[in-house]
C-alpha positions in Angstrom: 0.3 -0.1 0.1 1.2 3.4 -1.2 2.3 5.4 2.5 -0.2 8.9 2.4 2.4 12.3 1.2 3.4 14.2 3.8 3.5 17.5 4.0 4.9 20.5 5.9 4.0 23.8 7.3 6.5 25.6 7.7 6.3 29.0 10.2 9.5 30.4 11.6 7.9 32.7 14.3 5.6 30.2 15.4 5.8 30.2 19.3 7.5 33.5 20.0 5.9 36.1 17.5 2.1 37.4 17.0 1.4 38.3 13.1 -1.2 37.6 10.5 1.4 34.9 9.9 1.3 33.0 13.2 -2.1 32.9 13.4 -2.9 31.7 9.7 -0.3 29.0 9.8 -1.8 27.3 13.2 -5.1 27.3 12.6 -4.4 26.4 9.6 -3.0 22.8 10.8 -5.4 22.7 12.9 -7.8 22.9 10.8 -6.2 20.7 7.8 -4.3 17.8 10.5 -6.9 15.5 10.1 -6.9 15.4 6.0 -7.1 11.7 4.8 -4.8 12.6 1.6 -1.9 14.0 3.3 -0.2 13.5 6.6 0.5 16.8 8.1 3.5 18.6 10.3 3.7 21.8 11.9 7.3 23.0 11.7 8.0 26.4 14.2 10.6 28.6 15.3 9.3 27.9 19.2 6.2 26.8 21.5 5.4 23.6 23.5 5.5 20.0 22.3 2.5 18.9 20.5 1.8 16.1 18.1 2.9 16.8 14.8 4.2 19.7 16.2 8.3 20.5 15.3 10.0 22.7 16.8 13.3 24.1 14.5 16.5 24.9 16.4 17.2 28.5 15.4 18.4 32.3 16.3 15.1 34.2 16.6 15.0 37.7 15.2 14.5 39.4 18.5 17.5 38.3 20.7 21.0 39.6 21.3 22.8 36.9 18.9 20.3 38.0 16.3 21.2 41.6 17.3 25.3 40.6 16.8 24.8 38.6 13.8 22.8 41.2 11.6 25.9 43.9 12.5 29.0 41.1 11.9 26.9 39.7 8.1 24.8 43.5 7.2 21.2 41.0 6.8 17.9 42.1 9.2 17.7 40.1 12.1 14.3 38.1 10.3 16.7 37.2 7.5 19.0 35.4 9.8 16.2 33.7 12.1 15.3 32.3 8.5 18.5 31.3 7.7 19.1 29.5 10.5 15.2 28.1 10.6 16.4 26.4 7.3 19.2 24.4 8.4 17.5 23.2 11.6 14.9 21.8 9.0 17.6 19.4 7.5 17.0 16.9 9.7 13.1 17.2 9.6 14.1 17.1 5.6 15.9 14.0 5.2 13.9 11.7 8.1 9.9 13.0 6.6 10.6 13.2 3.1 7.8 16.0 3.0 5.8 15.8 -0.7 4.8 20.0 0.1 6.5 22.4 2.0 3.8 25.2 2.6 4.5 28.7 4.1 4.2 32.4 4.0 7.4 33.8 4.7 9.2 34.5 1.7 12.4 34.5 2.4 12.3 30.8 3.6 10.7 30.1 0.8 13.7 30.9 -1.3 16.0 29.3 1.0 14.3 26.0 0.4 14.2 26.5 -2.8 18.1 26.8 -2.9 18.5 24.1 -0.4 16.0 21.9 -2.8 18.5 22.3 -5.8 21.9 21.3 -3.9 20.7 18.4 -2.5 18.2 17.5 -5.1 14.6 17.1 -2.7 11.4 16.6 -4.6 9.6 18.9 -2.3 7.5 21.0 -4.1 7.0 24.8 -3.0 3.5 25.9 -1.6 3.7 30.0 -1.4 0.7 32.1 0.6 1.2 35.1 -0.9 0.7 37.1 2.1 3.0 40.1 1.8 2.0 40.4 -0.9 5.3 39.5 -3.2 5.0 40.4 -7.0 5.5 37.9 -10.4 7.3 36.1 -11.6 7.4 33.7 -8.9 10.4 31.5 -10.1 10.9 30.4 -7.2 7.2 28.7 -6.6 5.7 25.4 -7.7 2.4 26.8 -7.3 0.8 30.5 -5.4 -1.7 30.7 -3.1 -2.9 34.4 -3.6 -5.3 35.7 -1.5 -6.9 38.2 -3.4 -8.5 38.7 -7.3 -6.6 41.9 -7.4 -3.6 40.0 -7.4 -4.0 37.2 -9.0 -5.5 39.9 -11.9 -1.9 41.9 -11.2 -0.1 38.4 -11.4 -2.0 37.4 -15.2 -1.8 40.9 -17.0 2.4 40.2 -16.2 2.2 36.7 -17.4 1.8 34.6 -14.6 0.0 31.5 -15.8 -3.1 30.9 -13.8 -2.8 27.2 -13.4 0.3 28.1 -11.1 -1.9 29.7 -8.9 -5.2 29.2 -6.7 -7.5 32.8 -5.4 -8.4 31.3 -1.7 -8.2 33.6 1.1 -7.3 33.8 4.2 -9.5 30.7 6.8 -10.7 32.0 10.1 -11.8 30.7 13.3 -15.5 32.0 14.0 -18.0 30.7 15.8 -21.0 30.1 13.5 -23.3 30.9 17.3 -23.7 34.3 18.4 -20.8 34.7 20.7 -21.5 38.6 21.5 -21.4 39.9 25.6 -24.6 41.1 27.0 -24.8 45.0 28.6 -23.8 43.0 31.7 -21.5 41.2 30.9 -19.1 43.9 28.6 -19.5 46.0 32.1 -17.6 43.0 34.3 -15.1 42.0 31.7 -14.4 45.4 31.6 -13.8 45.7 34.8 -11.6 42.3 34.5 -9.4 44.1 31.9 -9.4 47.3 33.1 -11.6 49.2 31.0 -13.6 52.1 31.4 -17.2 51.1 31.6 -18.5 53.8 30.6 -17.0 55.5 27.4 -16.4 54.0 23.8 -13.7 51.7 22.8 -11.5 52.4 19.8 -9.2 49.6 19.4 -6.6 49.4 17.2 -4.4 46.0 16.5 -1.0 45.3 15.2 3.2 45.9 15.8 3.2 48.9 18.4 5.2 51.1 16.5 5.6 54.0 13.8 6.0 51.6 10.6 2.9 49.6 8.9 0.2 50.0 11.6 1.0 53.5 12.2 0.4 53.9 15.9 1.8 56.8 15.7 -1.2 58.3 13.6 -3.7 56.5 15.9 -2.6 58.2 19.0 -2.9 61.7 16.8 -5.9 61.2 15.8 -6.9 60.1 18.8 -6.0 63.3 20.7 -8.9 65.1 18.6 -11.1 63.1 20.2 -12.6 63.9 24.0 -11.4 61.7 26.2 -14.1 62.0 28.3 -16.2 60.1 25.9 -13.3 57.3 24.3 -10.8 55.5 25.3 -8.0 54.2 22.9 -6.8 50.3 23.8 -3.5 49.5 21.5 -2.9 45.7 21.3 0.2 44.1 19.8 4.0 42.5 19.5 6.0 45.4 21.8 9.8 45.5 21.0 12.6 48.0 20.0 10.7 50.2 18.1 7.6 50.6 20.6 9.7 53.2 22.8 8.4 56.4 20.6 5.5 55.2 20.5 4.7 55.6 23.9 6.3 58.5 24.6 4.4 60.5 22.0 1.2 59.0 24.0 2.3 60.0 27.0 2.8 63.7 26.4 -0.4 63.9 24.0 -2.9 61.7 25.8 -4.2 62.4 29.2 -3.2 58.6 31.0 -7.1 57.7 32.2 -7.2 58.2 27.9 -5.2 55.1 26.8 -4.0 51.1 27.3 -1.0 50.1 25.2 -0.2 46.5 25.7 1.0 43.5 24.3 -0.9 40.2 25.3 -2.0 36.5 23.7 -4.0 36.0 20.9 -7.2 34.7 22.9 -7.0 38.2 25.1 -7.0 39.8 21.4 -10.2 38.3 20.9 -12.0 39.4 24.5 -10.6 42.6 23.5 -12.1 42.9 20.1 -15.7 41.7 21.6 -15.0 44.7 24.4 -14.7 47.3 21.6 -16.8 49.8 20.1 -14.8 50.7 17.0 -12.0 48.8 15.4 -9.4 51.3 14.1 -6.4 50.1 11.5 -4.4 52.9 10.1 -2.3 50.9 7.8 -2.5 52.5 4.0 -2.1 49.0 2.6 -2.2 45.2 3.6 -1.6 42.1 2.1 -5.0 40.9 3.4 -5.5 42.4 6.3 -6.4 39.3 8.7 -6.5 41.4 12.0 -10.3 43.1 10.2 -11.5 40.2 9.3 -11.3 38.8 12.9 -12.7 42.0 13.4 -15.6 41.9 11.9 -16.3 38.3 13.5 -16.6 40.4 16.9 -19.7 42.3 15.0 -17.9 45.8 14.5 -17.0 47.8 11.4 -13.3 47.9 10.6 -12.5 52.1 9.9 -9.9 51.5 7.3 -7.7 53.8 5.0 -9.4 53.2 1.4 -7.7 51.3 -0.7 -8.2 48.1 -2.9 -7.8 45.1 -1.1 -9.5 46.8 1.8 -12.5 47.0 -0.9 -12.1 43.6 -1.9 -12.1 42.1 1.6 -14.2 43.6 3.4 -16.5 44.9 0.3 -19.6 47.0 2.2 -19.3 45.6 6.1 -16.6 48.9 6.5 -15.9 52.6 6.5 -13.3 54.1 4.2 -11.3 57.0 4.2 -8.4 59.2 3.5 -6.1 58.1 6.4 -3.4 60.4 5.3 -5.4 63.1 6.6 -5.5 64.7 9.6 -7.9 65.1 12.3 -10.3 62.3 10.4 -11.6 59.8 12.7 -14.1 61.8 14.7 -16.2 62.0 11.3 -15.6 57.5 10.1 -16.6 57.5 13.5 -19.9 59.0 13.3 -20.5 57.3 9.6 -19.3 53.9 11.4 -22.5 54.7 13.4 -24.5 55.8 11.0 -24.2 52.9 8.7 -26.5 51.0 11.7 -25.5 47.1 10.1 -26.4 44.6 12.8 -23.5 43.0 14.7 -24.8 39.4 14.0 -24.4 40.9 10.3 -21.5 41.7 10.0 -20.0 38.5 11.6 -22.5 36.8 9.5 -20.4 38.1 6.1 -17.0 37.3 7.7 -18.9 33.2 8.2 -20.0 32.9 4.8 -16.8 34.4 3.5 -13.6 33.3 5.8 -14.6 30.6 8.0 -12.6 27.3 8.6 -15.8 26.0 8.6 -16.9 27.4 4.7 -13.0 27.0 3.6 -11.3 23.7 4.6 -12.0 21.8 1.7 -10.5 24.3 -0.6 -7.4 24.6 1.1 -7.4 20.2 1.4 -8.1 21.0 -2.6 -5.1 23.0 -3.1 -3.1 20.8 -1.6 -3.8 17.7 -2.6 -3.3 19.0 -6.7 0.5 19.1 -5.6 1.0 15.9 -3.7 
């Protein structure tokens, strides 16, 4: 009897970094691990030992060792993590002989392509294009395009449609009503240190001034009445966070905001306790956190760009987030839309839940075996 083929789903940050890549990789593994078409293994950079999880030794991007090596070889710390992870994978590649390696980190995929050429490995490379990266896709066997705009752009540049699958990210969305009652909200707000008498504005992403533009979020909040609103920033805190903390301290009253790093499970709780979701990034490859906000009945406030409209459709409020003092106007627009939370959540469930998308993921991987 022919042995069942093995598939690796790989993300170096799982276990020590909280980004969209990590949450997607973990959820994807959990929803596909019972497939009868292949045996699935999750390869990660850290975390506890679990069945079909393989922890790969590597130099973590936020470590002092990565900092030192980064200066010595003139490469980013992220590159150091990906490169050392590649060599940490070698024993597992030799032992399990995967038929497919499914990944989101473009740098790691490029390394795996070179490794395949050098050692004559037989695995195929399936790239989930979440950043996104553009054509010609010479180091990938197949590309998962998350939104139609990137697939269409790739076709225009000569990429064969057979080399791509249009398939959005999947999400764990509870099909039953998971909204807190008013009394539960007040009780939970007390427990999690949020004011009961204010509207909570939440933004989720790395706490720095780069892609998620948390400095802009703080400046926009400073135009609001802080007796009515409270700002909650959740995300990865690192060496780039200090200026954000200083900006908040100098521009906002101490009882009007909170900035913290919490677990993914706690992010879900905070989304459930919030009234408005605000993401200041000017572009996203997909924007997992936007759908997560919708799954808790929130109408995201976002910059007006093509990918956001493709993913969120009418269940968002779009504005020009390059301008100043626009947040209040957009909050009023959210209020005027008067969408029921159930309607917003139902849109997210029908389009992005694992319950709906798992068979399509299984089909995409199986075609490569």
